[in-house]
TIPA-927317 format. One line per 10 residues: number of its first residue (from 1); their letters; for each residue z, x, y of N, C-alpha, C, O, CB. Coordinates in pm, 1 decimal. Glycine has a CB too. Example, Ala and Ser with C-alpha at 12.3 -4.5 7.8 and 13.67 -1.06 7.14 Angstrom:
! residues 2
1) as) 780.0/1319.0/-569.0/780.0/1230.0/-450.0/780.0/1320.0/-330.0/846.5/1423.6/-331.9/904.6/1130.8/-447.3  708.0/1285.0/-225.0/714.0/1367.0/-106.0/787.0/1290.0/3.0/803.9/1340.9/113.8/572.5/1408.4/-59.8
This chain:
! residues 158
1) medpteqslw) 340.1/940.2/3526.7/281.9/963.9/3395.2/226.0/832.7/3342.6/289.9/728.2/3353.9/387.0/1023.3/3296.8  106.6/838.5/3285.3/43.2/721.7/3223.4/95.8/698.4/3082.5/137.4/792.3/3014.6/-108.8/738.8/3220.1  93.7/574.7/3039.7/133.1/539.2/2902.9/25.3/590.2/2805.6/-87.0/539.9/2807.5/152.9/383.2/2888.3  57.3/688.6/2721.4/-46.4/742.1/2633.1/-90.8/645.7/2524.4/-196.4/664.9/2464.1/2.1/867.5/2569.7  -11.8/542.2/2498.7/-49.9/445.7/2393.8/-159.7/350.6/2436.1/-209.9/272.2/2355.5/69.8/365.8/2352.0  -197.4/358.0/2565.5/-306.2/271.7/2612.8/-442.9/316.2/2557.1/-538.4/238.7/2553.3/-309.9/271.5/2766.8  -449.0/441.7/2514.6/-571.7/494.4/2453.3/-538.7/530.3/2308.0/-437.6/594.8/2280.2/-627.6/620.6/2532.8  -625.1/487.7/2216.7/-601.8/522.9/2077.8/-730.4/515.5/1996.0/-797.8/412.5/1992.3/-496.3/431.7/2017.7  -761.8/623.6/1932.7/-872.7/625.4/1835.0/-824.2/570.2/1701.6/-903.9/522.4/1620.9/-929.1/769.9/1816.5  -696.4/576.9/1679.4/-631.8/540.6/1552.6/-608.9/390.3/1542.1/-624.0/332.4/1434.5/-498.5/614.2/1538.0
11) rplhellgrm) -572.8/327.4/1652.6/-534.2/184.6/1652.9/-640.6/91.4/1592.1/-604.9/3.8/1513.3/-505.7/140.3/1795.5  -770.7/107.3/1625.9/-868.3/16.5/1567.7/-867.7/17.6/1414.5/-884.2/-86.9/1351.6/-1005.5/51.6/1617.8  -848.5/136.7/1354.2/-842.8/143.4/1208.5/-720.4/69.7/1155.7/-730.7/-7.0/1060.0/-841.0/289.2/1161.7  -605.0/92.4/1217.2/-485.5/19.6/1175.5/-501.9/-131.3/1189.6/-462.5/-207.9/1101.8/-366.1/65.6/1256.1  -559.9/-171.9/1300.0/-579.3/-314.8/1323.3/-679.6/-374.4/1224.3/-660.1/-486.3/1176.7/-626.7/-338.9/1466.8  -786.1/-301.1/1193.1/-883.7/-347.3/1091.6/-816.6/-365.8/956.6/-833.9/-469.3/892.3/-1001.0/-247.1/1078.3  -740.3/-266.8/913.1/-673.4/-275.5/783.8/-570.6/-390.4/787.2/-554.2/-461.5/688.1/-604.2/-139.6/748.2  -503.8/-407.9/897.7/-409.3/-519.8/910.6/-479.0/-655.2/898.2/-427.1/-745.9/833.1/-336.3/-511.9/1044.7  -596.1/-669.3/960.3/-674.1/-795.6/949.6/-717.9/-818.0/805.1/-711.7/-929.7/753.9/-799.7/-792.4/1043.7  -762.3/-710.4/740.2/-808.5/-723.0/602.0/-691.2/-762.6/511.9/-706.6/-849.9/426.4/-872.9/-590.0/552.9
21) daeigriytd) -575.8/-700.9/529.1/-457.1/-739.4/452.7/-418.1/-886.9/479.5/-379.7/-960.3/388.5/-339.1/-645.5/487.9  -429.1/-926.1/604.8/-397.7/-1067.0/636.7/-492.1/-1163.1/565.7/-450.9/-1270.7/522.4/-405.1/-1090.5/788.3  -619.2/-1124.1/553.9/-715.1/-1207.9/481.2/-678.2/-1217.1/332.3/-690.3/-1323.3/271.3/-858.5/-1151.6/497.3  -633.1/-1105.2/274.8/-585.8/-1110.3/137.1/-461.8/-1201.2/129.4/-448.7/-1280.8/36.4/-553.3/-966.6/84.5  -373.0/-1189.2/225.4/-254.5/-1274.5/229.9/-289.4/-1422.1/232.9/-217.3/-1504.8/177.1/-170.7/-1240.1/350.1  -400.4/-1455.2/298.5/-442.2/-1597.2/301.2/-474.6/-1650.8/161.8/-459.8/-1770.3/136.2/-564.5/-1614.4/391.8  -518.6/-1563.0/72.0/-545.0/-1603.4/-66.6/-413.9/-1657.0/-127.8/-414.5/-1759.3/-196.3/-602.1/-1482.0/-151.4  -303.1/-1587.9/-102.9/-175.1/-1632.4/-154.9/-127.9/-1761.9/-86.8/-75.6/-1852.7/-151.5/-71.0/-1522.5/-136.9  -147.6/-1767.4/43.8/-110.7/-1887.6/117.0/-190.5/-2007.3/67.4/-136.1/-2116.5/51.3/-132.3/-1867.7/267.0  -320.8/-1986.5/43.1/-404.2/-2095.0/-9.5/-351.2/-2147.1/-140.9/-369.5/-2264.6/-172.5/-547.4/-2048.3/-27.2
31) reitglkpty) -286.5/-2063.4/-217.5/-231.0/-2102.6/-349.8/-82.3/-2135.5/-345.0/-17.5/-2153.7/-448.0/-253.5/-1991.0/-450.9  -29.1/-2142.6/-220.6/109.9/-2176.8/-197.1/208.4/-2081.4/-266.4/311.6/-2123.0/-319.2/134.9/-2317.6/-243.3  173.4/-1953.5/-264.5/259.5/-1848.2/-318.9/340.6/-1792.0/-204.1/283.9/-1743.6/-106.1/176.3/-1735.4/-390.4  471.7/-1797.4/-214.5/558.8/-1748.6/-106.8/618.4/-1613.4/-142.3/640.4/-1582.0/-259.3/671.0/-1849.3/-78.0  643.5/-1535.6/-40.6/712.7/-1404.7/-61.8/623.1/-1291.8/-105.7/668.3/-1177.5/-111.1/819.9/-1420.1/-163.8  498.5/-1318.7/-137.1/407.6/-1214.8/-186.2/326.8/-1156.4/-70.7/266.6/-1230.0/7.5/312.9/-1271.7/-294.5  326.0/-1025.6/-60.9/245.0/-956.0/37.8/141.4/-872.6/-34.3/166.1/-828.2/-146.4/332.2/-868.0/130.2  24.5/-849.7/27.6/-77.3/-767.2/-34.9/-24.2/-625.7/-69.8/-69.0/-562.6/-165.5/-198.7/-756.7/58.1  70.1/-580.0/9.0/121.1/-444.5/-13.5/212.9/-436.5/-136.5/254.4/-326.9/-174.2/196.5/-396.5/110.3  245.3/-549.7/-199.4/327.7/-548.8/-317.8/246.9/-545.6/-448.5/300.2/-513.7/-554.8/416.8/-668.5/-316.4
41) vrellqlhfr) 120.4/-578.3/-438.9/38.5/-603.2/-557.9/27.7/-484.6/-649.4/39.9/-499.1/-771.0/-97.9/-645.2/-517.9  5.2/-367.7/-594.2/-11.8/-249.7/-679.5/116.1/-224.1/-761.5/110.0/-196.6/-881.4/-46.9/-124.7/-593.0  229.8/-233.6/-695.3/356.5/-209.8/-762.2/378.9/-313.3/-872.9/419.7/-278.3/-983.7/472.0/-213.4/-660.9  352.5/-439.4/-842.9/370.8/-545.3/-940.9/278.9/-524.5/-1063.0/322.4/-540.9/-1177.0/343.6/-682.1/-876.0  153.9/-488.9/-1038.6/61.6/-464.6/-1148.8/103.0/-342.3/-1229.1/92.8/-343.1/-1351.7/-80.5/-447.2/-1096.4  149.2/-238.0/-1162.7/199.1/-119.8/-1236.7/314.8/-157.4/-1327.1/320.8/-113.7/-1442.0/243.3/-8.8/-1139.3  407.0/-238.1/-1276.1/520.9/-280.0/-1357.4/475.3/-367.3/-1475.9/530.8/-358.4/-1585.4/622.6/-356.9/-1270.5  376.8/-448.9/-1452.7/325.9/-533.4/-1561.1/260.3/-449.8/-1668.1/289.4/-467.5/-1786.4/226.9/-636.2/-1507.7  171.6/-358.1/-1629.4/94.8/-283.8/-1726.8/171.4/-167.5/-1789.6/143.9/-129.2/-1903.3/-29.0/-233.0/-1663.1  266.7/-111.7/-1716.2/339.6/4.4/-1768.6/480.2/-29.5/-1814.5/546.8/51.6/-1878.9/346.4/112.2/-1664.0
51) gpmtitelad) 525.7/-151.3/-1780.6/659.1/-191.5/-1819.9/762.8/-149.6/-1716.2/730.1/-84.6/-1616.9/693.6/-132.6/-1955.1  887.0/-187.2/-1740.3/993.5/-150.8/-1644.3/996.0/-2.0/-1618.6/972.4/79.2/-1708.0/1130.4/-196.0/-1695.4  1025.6/32.2/-1492.8/1032.0/172.9/-1453.4/1147.5/189.1/-1355.9/1190.0/94.1/-1290.1/897.1/221.1/-1389.6  1197.3/312.6/-1348.4/1295.1/340.6/-1244.6/1219.2/348.5/-1110.3/1096.6/360.1/-1108.5/1374.7/474.7/-1275.2  1290.1/342.4/-1003.4/1227.7/353.8/-872.7/1157.6/487.7/-863.1/1046.8/495.4/-810.0/1331.6/337.8/-759.7  1219.7/593.5/-913.2/1158.1/726.5/-909.3/1028.8/728.2/-990.5/929.4/784.4/-944.5/1256.1/833.1/-962.8  1026.9/668.9/-1108.8/905.6/664.3/-1189.9/796.4/588.4/-1120.5/681.1/631.6/-1118.8/933.4/602.1/-1324.3  831.5/474.8/-1062.6/733.5/393.7/-989.5/680.8/469.5/-869.1/560.3/468.5/-844.2/795.5/260.4/-944.8  768.2/535.3/-793.6/725.6/613.1/-679.8/629.5/723.4/-721.4/527.5/746.2/-656.3/845.3/671.8/-608.9  663.1/792.0/-831.1/576.1/899.7/-880.8/440.5/845.3/-924.0/337.3/906.4/-896.4/642.8/973.0/-998.2
61) algrthsals) 440.3/730.6/-991.8/314.4/669.3/-1038.3/222.9/633.6/-923.0/100.7/635.8/-937.4/343.3/544.4/-1120.7  281.4/600.5/-807.9/204.3/554.0/-694.2/183.4/664.6/-588.9/112.9/644.9/-489.9/273.5/434.3/-631.3  245.8/780.4/-612.0/232.1/887.3/-514.0/305.5/857.1/-384.9/259.2/894.5/-277.2/86.9/912.2/-484.9  418.5/790.5/-393.9/499.0/753.5/-277.0/634.8/823.3/-285.9/669.1/879.6/-389.9/516.9/598.1/-267.8  710.2/819.6/-179.3/843.7/877.5/-180.5/943.5/777.1/-240.8/922.5/655.9/-237.9/886.7/918.5/-36.8  1050.0/831.1/-294.0/1155.5/747.5/-350.3/1210.4/652.3/-244.4/1233.5/534.4/-271.3/1268.5/834.5/-407.7  1230.6/704.6/-124.6/1283.9/625.5/-13.0/1193.1/507.3/19.7/1240.2/394.6/34.5/1301.6/713.7/111.2  1063.7/533.1/30.8/969.8/425.0/62.7/966.7/319.6/-45.0/963.5/200.1/-15.6/830.5/480.1/83.4  967.6/363.1/-171.2/965.4/266.5/-281.9/1095.3/191.5/-294.4/1095.4/74.2/-331.8/935.4/336.2/-412.1  1205.2/255.8/-264.3/1334.7/189.9/-267.4/1337.0/74.8/-165.5/1386.0/-34.1/-195.3/1448.2/291.7/-238.3
71) qkvsamrtag) 1285.0/99.2/-48.5/1279.5/-5.8/54.7/1186.4/-119.4/10.4/1218.1/-236.8/29.7/1231.1/53.4/190.7  1071.5/-84.5/-49.0/977.2/-187.1/-90.0/1037.1/-267.5/-206.8/1024.5/-389.9/-209.6/840.6/-123.3/-130.2  1100.3/-202.0/-300.3/1163.4/-272.9/-411.9/1268.4/-368.3/-360.6/1281.4/-480.0/-410.6/1225.7/-174.5/-511.3  1343.5/-325.1/-261.1/1446.8/-415.0/-201.3/1380.8/-538.9/-141.4/1431.3/-649.8/-158.5/1529.4/-340.1/-90.7  1270.1/-521.7/-72.3/1200.6/-635.0/-11.5/1143.4/-726.9/-121.8/1151.6/-849.3/-111.5/1086.6/-584.9/83.2  1086.6/-667.2/-225.5/1031.3/-746.3/-333.7/1141.8/-820.1/-410.8/1121.1/-931.3/-459.3/951.1/-656.9/-428.1  1258.7/-756.7/-421.2/1372.8/-823.3/-484.3/1416.3/-944.7/-400.6/1444.4/-1051.3/-455.3/1491.2/-724.0/-501.6  1421.6/-928.1/-271.8/1456.9/-1038.3/-179.8/1356.1/-1153.1/-193.9/1393.0/-1270.3/-185.2/1460.8/-987.6/-31.6  1230.9/-1119.1/-215.4/1124.4/-1221.7/-233.2/1125.1/-1282.4/-371.6/1048.5/-1374.7/-399.4/987.0/-1161.2/-206.6  1211.3/-1231.4/-459.5/1221.9/-1288.5/-595.5/1113.2/-1240.9/-690.8/1085.2/-1306.5/-791.1/1217.3/-1438.9/-588.1
81) lvrtvpgada) 1050.9/-1125.4/-659.3/938.9/-1076.2/-740.8/982.2/-973.6/-844.7/919.9/-960.4/-950.0/833.0/-1015.5/-651.5  1089.1/-901.5/-814.1/1142.7/-801.4/-909.8/1293.2/-816.1/-912.3/1354.5/-877.9/-825.2/1101.5/-653.4/-870.5  1350.2/-756.8/-1015.5/1495.2/-742.7/-1022.1/1523.7/-601.4/-1061.5/1439.7/-534.7/-1121.8/1559.9/-843.3/-1121.7  1642.3/-554.6/-1027.7/1680.8/-418.2/-1064.7/1807.4/-427.0/-1147.9/1896.1/-508.7/-1123.2/1702.4/-327.2/-938.0  1812.0/-340.7/-1246.1/1930.1/-328.0/-1332.5/1963.9/-180.3/-1340.2/1877.3/-95.6/-1317.9/1905.2/-388.9/-1476.6  2088.8/-148.3/-1371.6/2124.6/-6.1/-1379.2/2034.6/66.9/-1479.4/1999.9/12.3/-1584.2/2273.5/10.4/-1419.2  1998.2/187.6/-1446.7/1911.1/268.8/-1531.3/1993.8/345.8/-1633.3/2110.4/315.4/-1658.1/1827.2/365.8/-1446.0  1930.1/445.5/-1690.8/1993.7/524.3/-1796.5/2118.3/598.2/-1745.8/2215.2/617.1/-1819.4/1893.6/624.8/-1854.1  2113.4/639.0/-1619.5/2233.2/698.1/-1559.9/2275.1/616.3/-1439.3/2199.5/531.6/-1391.7/2208.6/845.7/-1519.7  2392.0/640.7/-1391.2/2450.4/558.5/-1283.0/2372.4/566.7/-1154.0/2383.6/477.5/-1069.9/2592.8/600.5/-1256.7
91) rskqvtltak) 2291.5/673.9/-1135.4/2218.6/690.9/-1009.2/2086.2/620.0/-1007.1/2030.4/600.2/-899.2/2196.4/835.4/-981.9  2032.7/580.4/-1121.0/1898.9/519.8/-1122.3/1904.7/369.7/-1142.2/2000.1/314.5/-1196.9/1814.0/582.0/-1231.2  1797.8/306.0/-1095.0/1780.6/159.6/-1113.8/1650.4/136.0/-1185.0/1549.1/197.8/-1152.1/1783.0/82.2/-977.3  1651.5/47.7/-1282.0/1531.8/9.0/-1355.1/1474.0/-115.9/-1284.1/1547.1/-211.1/-1256.6/1564.4/-19.5/-1509.2  1346.5/-114.6/-1255.7/1279.1/-224.8/-1185.4/1199.4/-304.1/-1288.2/1121.0/-247.4/-1364.3/1185.4/-171.4/-1069.8  1220.0/-436.1/-1289.9/1143.5/-520.1/-1381.7/1088.9/-639.9/-1306.1/1138.7/-674.3/-1198.9/1230.7/-565.9/-1501.3  987.3/-702.9/-1361.3/928.8/-820.9/-1303.1/1019.3/-941.1/-1330.9/1087.5/-947.6/-1433.2/786.7/-844.2/-1358.2  1018.0/-1036.3/-1236.7/1088.4/-1161.3/-1259.4/992.7/-1262.4/-1322.4/872.7/-1237.4/-1333.3/1147.7/-1216.2/-1127.2  1045.9/-1373.4/-1362.4/961.6/-1480.1/-1417.8/856.7/-1523.8/-1315.1/742.3/-1553.2/-1349.6/1048.3/-1601.4/-1461.0  898.9/-1527.3/-1186.9/804.5/-1568.3/-1079.1/685.2/-1474.8/-1074.4/571.2/-1520.9/-1068.4/875.1/-1569.7/-940.6
101) skklvdllaa) 709.2/-1343.9/-1077.1/597.5/-1250.2/-1066.0/516.3/-1242.2/-1196.0/395.8/-1217.4/-1192.2/649.4/-1111.4/-1028.5  581.5/-1263.0/-1310.1/508.5/-1264.1/-1436.1/401.9/-1374.8/-1440.1/295.7/-1359.4/-1500.5/605.8/-1281.3/-1551.9  434.4/-1487.5/-1373.3/338.2/-1598.4/-1365.3/220.1/-1563.1/-1276.7/113.1/-1622.8/-1289.0/406.4/-1724.6/-1312.5  238.1/-1468.0/-1188.9/134.1/-1431.9/-1091.9/40.8/-1319.8/-1135.7/-64.4/-1298.6/-1075.4/198.0/-1392.8/-964.8  79.4/-1248.9/-1239.7/8.0/-1127.1/-1277.6/-140.6/-1150.1/-1301.9/-221.5/-1069.5/-1256.1/70.2/-1068.3/-1400.9  -178.7/-1252.0/-1369.3/-320.1/-1276.7/-1392.4/-395.1/-1295.6/-1260.0/-504.0/-1241.1/-1241.9/-338.4/-1399.9/-1482.0  -338.0/-1371.4/-1169.4/-397.3/-1391.7/-1038.1/-404.9/-1258.9/-963.9/-507.8/-1227.3/-904.2/-316.4/-1495.0/-956.9  -296.9/-1180.7/-967.0/-296.1/-1055.2/-893.7/-402.2/-958.3/-945.7/-467.0/-889.3/-867.0/-159.0/-991.4/-902.1  -420.0/-952.9/-1076.9/-522.4/-865.8/-1133.3/-660.9/-916.2/-1095.0/-749.4/-836.7/-1063.4/-508.6/-857.5/-1286.4  -679.9/-1046.6/-1097.6/-809.6/-1104.4/-1057.8/-834.4/-1080.8/-911.1/-946.0/-1046.4/-872.0/-815.0/-1255.1/-1088.4
111) ewrateaaia) -732.6/-1098.5/-828.7/-747.4/-1073.6/-683.4/-779.8/-928.3/-656.7/-863.1/-898.3/-571.2/-619.1/-1112.8/-607.4  -714.1/-835.4/-729.8/-742.3/-693.5/-712.8/-891.7/-664.6/-740.8/-959.0/-595.4/-664.4/-651.5/-609.2/-806.9  -939.9/-720.1/-852.6/-1078.7/-697.2/-887.6/-1173.3/-760.0/-784.8/-1274.0/-700.1/-747.3/-1107.3/-752.7/-1026.5  -1139.7/-881.1/-739.8/-1222.3/-950.6/-640.9/-1222.4/-873.2/-508.7/-1325.6/-862.8/-442.4/-1171.2/-1095.4/-618.9  -1106.4/-819.3/-471.0/-1097.5/-740.3/-347.6/-1184.7/-616.1/-358.9/-1258.3/-583.6/-265.7/-950.8/-700.4/-318.0  -1177.5/-546.6/-471.3/-1260.3/-428.1/-490.9/-1409.0/-464.9/-486.3/-1488.8/-390.4/-429.4/-1225.9/-360.1/-624.9  -1446.8/-577.5/-544.9/-1587.6/-621.8/-539.3/-1629.5/-656.2/-399.5/-1742.1/-627.6/-359.0/-1610.0/-741.7/-629.2  -1537.1/-719.5/-322.7/-1567.6/-752.8/-182.6/-1583.1/-625.1/-99.3/-1669.4/-617.8/-11.9/-1456.2/-843.0/-122.3  -1500.0/-525.5/-126.4/-1512.1/-398.9/-52.4/-1646.2/-330.7/-88.3/-1714.4/-278.7/0.0/-1390.6/-303.5/-85.2  -1682.6/-331.2/-214.5/-1812.1/-272.4/-255.9/-1928.0/-345.4/-186.0/-2024.7/-282.7/-142.6/-1829.3/-280.4/-412.1
121) eleaelpypm) -1916.9/-477.3/-175.9/-2020.8/-555.1/-106.6/-2026.0/-517.4/39.1/-2134.0/-498.9/95.3/-1995.7/-705.8/-120.8  -1908.2/-505.6/101.9/-1899.8/-469.1/242.0/-1957.5/-327.7/264.0/-2032.2/-304.9/359.2/-1753.1/-476.6/290.4  -1922.0/-234.1/175.6/-1974.4/-98.8/189.2/-2125.3/-92.5/178.5/-2189.8/-10.8/244.2/-1913.5/-10.1/85.7  -2181.6/-179.1/95.4/-2326.6/-182.7/79.3/-2397.9/-224.8/208.3/-2515.6/-194.8/227.8/-2363.9/-277.6/-33.7  -2325.1/-294.4/295.4/-2382.3/-340.1/423.6/-2369.5/-233.6/533.4/-2430.8/-246.1/639.4/-2312.8/-469.8/469.1  -2291.3/-130.8/508.4/-2265.5/-31.9/609.4/-2356.8/88.8/595.4/-2395.6/125.0/484.3/-2122.4/10.6/603.6  -2391.4/151.3/707.4/-2475.5/271.7/698.0/-2396.7/391.3/640.3/-2456.6/486.4/590.1/-2532.1/308.1/837.8  -2264.0/386.2/647.6/-2178.5/494.6/603.5/-2056.4/434.1/539.9/-1967.3/389.1/611.9/-2140.3/588.6/720.0  -2047.4/430.6/406.8/-1939.0/358.9/336.2/-1800.3/409.8/372.8/-1780.2/529.5/393.4/-1958.2/370.8/186.2  -1704.9/317.3/380.5/-1567.4/349.2/413.7/-1509.9/450.3/313.4/-1435.9/540.5/352.8/-1482.1/221.1/416.4
131) sqvvrdveaa) -1542.3/436.6/188.0/-1489.1/528.4/88.4/-1541.2/671.3/111.4/-1471.1/768.0/81.5/-1526.1/480.1/-52.9  -1661.6/684.7/163.3/-1715.1/816.4/199.3/-1644.3/872.6/319.2/-1619.5/993.0/326.0/-1863.9/808.7/226.8  -1610.3/785.5/416.4/-1533.3/829.6/532.9/-1400.8/888.0/484.7/-1359.7/994.6/530.6/-1509.1/711.5/633.0  -1333.7/818.8/392.5/-1205.1/867.2/342.6/-1220.4/1003.0/274.3/-1139.9/1093.3/297.1/-1144.1/765.6/245.1  -1321.7/1017.6/192.0/-1344.8/1145.8/123.7/-1374.1/1256.7/223.9/-1328.2/1369.7/206.9/-1461.0/1133.5/23.8  -1451.0/1224.6/329.1/-1484.3/1324.3/429.6/-1360.9/1364.1/511.4/-1341.5/1481.8/542.0/-1594.1/1271.3/521.8  -1278.1/1265.6/546.2/-1154.5/1296.6/619.1/-1061.4/1381.1/532.4/-1002.0/1477.8/580.2/-1083.1/1166.5/663.2  -1048.9/1344.4/405.2/-963.5/1423.4/313.9/-1011.1/1565.2/304.5/-929.6/1657.4/306.8/-960.3/1361.6/174.7  -1142.9/1586.6/293.7/-1196.7/1721.7/285.9/-1167.2/1799.0/415.6/-1133.0/1917.1/410.2/-1349.0/1717.3/258.8  -1179.9/1735.3/528.7/-1151.8/1802.3/657.0/-1004.4/1837.2/665.0/-968.7/1941.2/720.3/-1192.6/1712.5/777.5
141) lvrksfhdri) -917.9/1752.2/610.8/-773.1/1780.2/614.6/-732.2/1887.5/516.8/-627.1/1949.5/533.1/-694.7/1654.7/585.7  -815.2/1910.9/413.4/-789.7/2025.7/324.4/-816.3/2155.4/402.4/-744.2/2254.3/389.8/-880.2/2018.7/194.6  -920.2/2150.4/481.3/-954.3/2268.6/563.0/-846.1/2298.3/667.1/-812.1/2413.9/692.5/-1089.7/2247.6/633.5  -793.5/2191.8/726.3/-686.1/2206.7/827.5/-604.6/2076.6/827.3/-658.5/1969.0/853.1/-745.9/2237.3/973.6  -477.9/2087.3/798.6/-393.0/1968.2/784.5/-380.8/1890.9/916.3/-401.6/1946.3/1024.3/-253.4/2008.6/735.1  -347.3/1763.3/905.6/-325.4/1681.5/1023.3/-207.3/1734.0/1102.6/-209.8/1736.1/1225.7/-303.1/1535.8/984.3  -101.3/1777.2/1029.7/15.0/1839.2/1094.3/-28.1/1958.2/1182.0/9.8/1968.5/1298.6/117.4/1885.6/987.5  -107.3/2046.3/1122.7/-148.6/2166.2/1197.8/-236.2/2128.5/1318.2/-228.4/2191.9/1423.4/-225.3/2264.1/1105.2  -316.9/2027.9/1302.4/-401.8/1985.1/1414.5/-314.9/1932.3/1529.3/-338.1/1964.8/1645.7/-503.0/1875.8/1368.3  -214.2/1850.2/1495.2/-124.5/1795.2/1599.4/-43.8/1906.2/1662.5/-34.1/1914.6/1784.9/-29.6/1687.9/1540.6
151) aeklgkqq) 15.4/1993.2/1578.3/98.3/2102.5/1629.1/16.3/2192.7/1722.0/66.7/2238.8/1824.4/157.3/2185.0/1512.0  -107.4/2217.0/1686.9/-194.0/2299.9/1770.7/-216.0/2234.7/1906.6/-212.8/2303.0/2009.0/-328.9/2324.3/1701.3  -238.2/2103.8/1908.9/-257.4/2031.8/2035.2/-131.0/2032.1/2118.0/-136.8/2044.1/2240.4/-301.7/1888.5/2009.2  -16.2/2019.0/2052.5/112.3/2020.8/2124.1/135.2/2161.3/2184.4/187.8/2173.6/2295.0/230.8/1981.6/2027.2  95.8/2265.0/2111.7/112.0/2402.4/2160.5/30.2/2426.6/2284.7/70.8/2502.6/2372.5/72.8/2502.4/2053.4  -84.1/2362.8/2292.8/-172.1/2381.7/2409.8/-116.9/2311.0/2533.2/-149.4/2348.1/2645.9/-313.6/2329.8/2379.3  -31.1/2206.5/2511.4/24.5/2130.2/2621.4/145.3/2198.1/2682.5/183.2/2165.8/2795.1/61.4/1992.5/2575.0  206.5/2290.7/2611.9/331.9/2347.7/2661.2/311.2/2465.3/2748.3/408.0/2523.7/2797.1/419.1/2386.1/2549.3
């Protein structure tokens, strides 16, 4: 049997996004900011603009699962970017910005805007904008889910 991971239509997209995230990360490195990852910025800005939130509230605001946000909050807490305190009930935790991340908020908002402007510039150079690709893929997945497409292919193999 051959290794199926040697072929991938998906990998180039993941690698491209990884390279783009790494380039954003260089912005933080250039400014000697430690512990900050590009994947934390949206959460930090949400907490800044909306105020402290429970993990559930933050997950809902971002369209993520509680489990995924809980793991991310833990990593951001380790990096010194957020802190958690008991919430209104014993099962919830309130997430707040630390002094370290409060100092970064202006830069993070500016970087977000600059990143969006850079993406718009990049899209203008392309014959088919990335944002249109996303909309087209989403529309195709409304017609038939990714799960159903994979399950169908698995059914044909058995």
